N, C-alpha and C positions, 0 to 999 in steps of 0.2 A: 395137617390134613393127611389122610391115608390115601396114597396113590396106588396101593396094591390092587390087582384085578380080582374081581369076584370069581367064584368057581364057574358060574355061567359064562362069564366073559372069557375065561381061559378055555372053556369048552368050545365056544364058537370060534375063537381064534385057531385052536388046534384043528377043528373041523375043516376050516378053510385051507390050512397048510396041508392036511392029508389029502384033501380033494384035489388040490393043485399039484401035488408032488409028481404024479405020473406024466405031466405035460412038460416035455422037453422042447428044445428049439424046433426040431423037425415036426413034432406033433402039433406045435403051435402053427407052424407054416401050413400044414395040411388043413388045419381047422380054418384058418383065414382064407384059404383058397377054395373052400367049399362054396356052393352056389349062393348061400346067404351069409357067409362069413362066420358062421357059428353052427353048433350042433344042437338040434332040438332035444335029443335024448339027454345030452349033458345038462341042458337047462332044467329038465324035469328032475334030474338027480340033485341039482342045486336047490330046487324047491323042496325036495324031500328032506334036505338037511335043515330046513327051516330058515334059511338065510333070506329068502324073499319076504317071508312072513314077519321077519324081525322089524321091518319098517312100519307095519300096520299095528294098530292098537288091539288089545285083547277083545274089546267089544265088537270089533270088526272081523274077528277070526284070526287075528295075527298074534304075535308074541309081545308086542309093545315094548320094543327096545328103546333105550334112552339114546340121546345124541352121542354119548360116549360109547355105548354098545355098537352103534352103527359105524362110528369113526374107527373103532378097533377092528371091526370086520373089513372095512374098506382098506385100512392100512395093511391088514394081513393079505388081502387080495393083491395089493401093490408089491409087498415084500416077496410074495411068491411069484410075481410077474405073471399072474394068471390071466388068460385071455377072456375070462368070463365077464360079460357086460352087466355086472350086478348093479352098478350105479344107475346107468341109463335106462335099463329095462326092468330092474327090480325095485330099488329104493324110490326112484323118481315117480314112476307110475303108481306105486303103492300109496305114496303120500298124496298124489293128485286125486286118485280114485276114492280113497278113504275120506279125505276132507271135502271132496266134491259129492259125497253121498251116492256113489255108484257101487253099491254093495255087490251086486251080481257080477259085475266086471272084475271087482277086486278079488272075489273068491276064486274066479277062474285064473286070475293072475297068480295068486298065492299058491294055488295047487300046481302051477307049472303047465297047465293046459294051454294057456295063451301067453303071447308076448305082446307087450304094449310099448309104443314109442311116442314121445312128446314132440309134436310138430309146432314150433313156436317162432323160429327164425324166418325173417323175410329179407329179401334183397334191399340193399341200401339202408338198412335199419340198424346196422352194427349189432349191438347186444340188447337192444330195446325189447322188452316183453310186450309192448303195446302193439296190437294188431292194427295194421293200416290198409294193406292191399288185399287182405283176405276178409271178405264181407259175409255176414250171415243175415238171412231174412226169415221171418216167421212164415210158415206155410202149413196151415192146419194145426195138427198136433205136433209138428216137428219144425225143422229148419232147413233152409237151402244154403249151402256154402259155395262160394266161388272165390278163386284167387290162387295164390301159389305160396309154397313154403320151401325153404332150403335148409341144408344141414340137419336133416332128420336122421338121427343115428338109428341104425338097424332098419333102414328103409325096406330091405327085402326080407327081413326076419320077422317083422311085426305082423301080428294078426289084426291089430286095431291101432288106430292113431288117435291121440288126444290132441285135437287141433284147436289152436286159438284163432278167433275171428272177431271182427268188429261187429257188435250188435247194438245198434242205436247209440253209437258213440262210446260204448264200453267194451272192454276186451273180455270175451267169454270163452269157455272151453267146451268142445263138443267131441263126442265119440264117433269115429268114422271107421267102419271095417275096411280091411285092405282090398276087398273085392267090390267095394261100392261102385255103382254105375257113375261114370263121369270122373273117376279118380285115375290119374296117370302117375306112374312112379318112374323116375329116371335115376338109376343107381350109379354111384361112383365110390371109389375107395378113399378112405381117410389115411392120414400118415401112418397110423398104427395098423393098417391092413384091414380094419373093419369096414363094413359096407354101409354107407349113408345113402340118402336119396333126396331128390327134389320132388315135391308133390305139386301136381297141377290139378286143381279142383274146378270142375265145370258143372255147376248146378248139382252138387252132390247132396243127397238127402241125409240128414243127421237127425235121428229121432231122440237122441239123449244129449242133454246139456248138463254139465257138472255145476253143482251149486257152489261155485268158487268166486269170491270177489277178487278184485285186483290186488288188494292188500294181502289176502291169503295166498295168492299166487306168488307175490313177492317174497313172502315168508318161506314158502317151499323152496324157491330158488336160492334163498340165503342158506338154507340147510344143505342143499345140494352143493353149493360152493364149499361148504365145510367138508363134506364127504369126498369131494373131488380132491381137496387139499390133503385129506387123510390118505387117499390112495397114492398121491404123489409122494408123501412122506415115506410110505412103504417102498415105492419104486426107488426113491433116493437112497434108502438103506440098502436095497438090493444092488444098486449101481456101485455104491461104496464097497460093499462086501466083495463083490466080484472083482473089482479093481484091486483091492488089497491082496486078494489071492493071486491075481495075475502078476502083479509086480514082484511078488516073492518067487515066481517061477521063471519069468522072462529074463533072459540073460543078455548082457551087452558088455563087451570088453572083458568077458570072463567072469562077471559077477552079476547077481540079480539086480535089476534096475531099481528095486525097492530100497537098495542100500544107498542110492544117490540122495544127498541131502536136499537138493532142490525139490525132488518128487515127494520126499517125506514131509516137507513143509506144506506143500500143496494138498497132500492127503490129510494132514492134520487140520488144515483150513476146511476141507470138505467135511471132515468128521464134526467140526464145530458147527458148520452150517446145518447138518442133519440134526444135531442135538438141539439147536435153537428151534428148528422146525417142529420137533417133537413138543417142545414147551409151548410154542405158539398154537399148535393144534389143540392141545388139551386145555389151554386157557380158553380157547373159543368154544370147545365142546362142552365145557362146564358152564357156559353162559345159559341163563334161564331162557328156554325156548318160548315161554309165555310172554316175554318182553320183546316184541318185534323189532323195535328200534335198536336195542342193545344187540340182539342176535344178528341183525343185518350188519351192524358196524363190526362186530367181532368176526363174522364169517368173511366179510370183504377184506379186512385186515389180514386175516390168516391166509386167505387164498393169494393175496398179492405177495406177502412175504415168502410163503412156501413155494409159490410158482417161480419166483425169481431165484431163490436159493437152490431149489432142486434142479432147475435148469442149469445153473452154474456147475453143480456136481455132475450132471449128465455130460456136460461139455468136457469137464476134466477127465471123466471116465473114458470118453471116446478118444480124447487126445492121447491118453496113456496107453490105450490099446492100439492106436494107429488107425489106418484107413479101414481095417476090417471092423472097427467098432461101430460104424454106421450101417453095416450090412445086416441082413437077416440071418446070418450064419451064427451070430452070438446073441446071448440074452441082452447084452448091453444095447445093441441096436433096437431090439423090441421095446425095452424099457424106455429108452430115450424118446422113441416115437410116441409111446403112450403118454409120456409127460407132455409132449408137444400138444396133444389133443386136449388133455385135461386142463392144462394151463390156460386154454382159451374157452373152455366150457363155461357158458354164462358170464363171460367177461374175461378179457386178458388181464395181465398184471396192471397195465396203466388204467384200465377201466375200474378194476376193483380198488386200486389205490385212490383214484379220484373219488369214488363213492365213500371210501373210508374217511378221507379227508373232509368231505362234505358233511358226514354224519358225526364227526368228532366234536 
C-alpha cells in the first residue's frame, strides 16, 4: 500500500504550517486573553485557506476531504501548536450542519462569516450524547427549548449554538443564535486557555431543527474522536521535538543533559510511543466511514491509545524541562494543556477504551 501523501494533502499540511508559523508563545497568550479567547479576523483567514470547507462535501459547497485529509490537517495543527479551534468550530459543526441539511448555516460557516459551537454536554451525564435535562417542545412552526448545557467550547466566540435536546424521547439538534431571548451564557476558561461556557435556556425559541438521527450523531462524534486523536499526535510530536532540542542545550555538571543515558532511554521510549500513535491514527483514518460500527470501534481505540501515550510523552517533556514546563512561558506548557482538553473531548481514555472493548 502506498502511504505517500498526495499533492493536495501536502498542500493543505503546508498551508497549516505557514499559517501557524507567526504565532509564538507571546502571541498565543495575547490571543487567549482576548475577550472571546480567539480572533475573528484570524478565523476568516482560516476559512479563506479552505480548511473549514475541507470537512463538507462538494455538493454542499465544501471540498469533500476524506478522513485521512482531515486527520492530516488536524495533525498539522497540533504539530504547529496552533491556537486555532479548527476541530471544535470548523470540522464538527460542518459535519453536523451538512448531515443535518442546514445548508444556509453551513455556507455561512464555511465562508468564515459565522462561528458555530456544539452544545451537547449536561451535568451528571458524563460523556453521554443523550439529552435528558434539556427539553424541546413543538410550538407552531418551531420549538421551545428549556434546560442547561455545560462544556460548550467557544461559549463567547460562537454566533450560533447547535443544541441537543430531548424531543418526545429522542435526542434532536436545534440551531439557537447567541442572542436568542431566554439564553444565558456563563463563561469560564478551560485548561488550554480557551473560553467555554455553560448555557441556560429558558423557553428559548428555535426555528430550525437539524435532520439528524441519534445514529448519525454517534457517527459524527466517532469521526471527531479520530480528529482529536490526530491533533494529539501532532502535539505529541511537537512536545518530543522541543524536548530533544532542549536536552541538547541544557547543561548540568558541565555537560548537556541529553548525554545522560537515563534520559536517552526515556526519550527513545517517547519516540516509540509517538511512532505507534502515528500508526494507530492512520489505521483508524483508513477505516471505511460508511461502516458505522467499524468506524466507531476504530476511532474509540485510536483515541484511547493515543490519549494515553501522548499524555505520557507530555509528562516526560514537562519533567525534563523542570517546573517551567507547566507554565505558559513555553510551548511545552501550552501543548500539554491542549492535550488535556482533547484527551477528554467526547470521552476520556477510560470511556473510549470501554467502548472499544464493548464493540470488539
